[in-house]
C-alpha positions as CSV (number, residue, x, y, z in Angstrom):
1,M,-16.6,66.4,91.0
2,P,-19.0,67.5,93.9
3,P,-21.3,65.0,95.4
4,A,-24.8,64.7,94.0
5,I,-27.2,67.2,95.6
6,A,-30.9,66.6,95.5
7,K,-32.8,69.1,93.4
8,L,-35.0,71.5,95.3
9,T,-38.3,71.2,93.4
10,P,-41.2,73.4,94.3
11,A,-42.9,70.4,96.1
12,T,-39.7,69.8,98.1
13,L,-39.5,73.5,99.1
14,K,-43.2,73.5,100.1
15,T,-42.6,70.4,102.3
16,L,-39.6,72.0,103.9
17,A,-41.5,75.2,104.5
18,L,-44.4,73.4,106.1
19,G,-42.0,71.4,108.3
20,A,-40.3,74.6,109.5
21,L,-43.8,76.1,110.1
22,S,-44.9,73.1,112.0
23,L,-41.7,73.2,114.2
24,A,-42.2,77.0,114.7
25,L,-45.9,76.4,115.8
26,Y,-44.8,73.8,118.4
27,I,-42.1,76.2,119.7
28,L,-44.6,79.0,120.0
29,L,-47.2,76.8,121.7
30,F,-44.7,75.7,124.4
31,S,-43.3,79.2,124.7
32,F,-46.7,80.7,125.3
33,E,-48.4,77.8,127.1
34,E,-49.3,79.9,130.1
35,T,-51.0,82.6,128.0
36,V,-52.9,79.9,126.0
37,L,-54.0,78.3,129.2
38,Q,-55.2,81.6,130.6
39,L,-57.1,82.5,127.4
40,S,-58.7,79.1,127.2
41,T,-59.8,78.9,130.9
42,G,-60.8,82.6,131.2
43,G,-64.4,82.1,130.2
44,G,-66.3,83.7,127.4
45,M,-65.2,82.7,123.9
46,G,-61.8,81.6,125.2
47,F,-62.8,77.9,124.8
48,L,-62.3,78.5,121.0
49,V,-58.6,79.1,121.5
50,P,-57.5,75.4,121.8
51,I,-60.0,74.4,119.1
52,A,-58.4,77.0,116.7
53,I,-54.9,75.9,117.6
54,A,-55.9,72.2,117.0
55,F,-57.2,73.0,113.6
56,L,-54.1,75.1,112.7
57,F,-51.8,72.3,113.9
58,S,-53.8,69.7,112.1
59,F,-53.7,71.5,108.8
60,V,-50.0,72.4,108.8
61,H,-48.8,69.1,110.1
62,G,-51.0,67.1,107.8
63,A,-49.9,69.0,104.8
64,F,-46.3,68.6,105.8
65,T,-46.7,64.8,106.4
66,G,-48.5,64.4,103.0
67,G,-45.6,66.1,101.2
68,F,-43.1,64.1,103.2
69,W,-44.6,60.8,102.2
70,D,-44.8,62.0,98.6
71,M,-41.1,62.9,98.6
72,L,-40.3,59.4,99.8
73,G,-42.5,58.0,97.0
74,L,-45.0,56.3,99.3
75,K,-48.6,56.4,98.1
76,A,-51.8,54.9,99.5
77,N,-53.3,51.9,97.7
78,T,-56.5,52.9,95.9
79,R,-59.1,50.7,94.3
80,K,-60.8,51.8,91.2
81,E,-64.0,50.0,92.1
82,P,-65.5,50.0,95.6
83,K,-65.6,46.6,97.4
84,R,-69.1,45.2,97.3
85,W,-70.8,42.6,99.5
86,N,-71.2,39.2,98.0
87,K,-74.8,38.0,97.9
């Protein structure tokens, strides 16, 4: 009998795809670092380049990390009622 293989659920596939996309973004950033540096220091609206890159990385990596922790079954503790100051 073959060993048990984890089922690839849609959530797992999405997490794997986001992880691969995150890795690809890092590879592209380091491959084109000189171009990114020239664009961002060239004046004009070039200052928006690193900001856009940061937003893109933040979104992709954050979505991947959220899916990763969900796959491991780790969830944040949440309170139903907000903590109030004692009078």
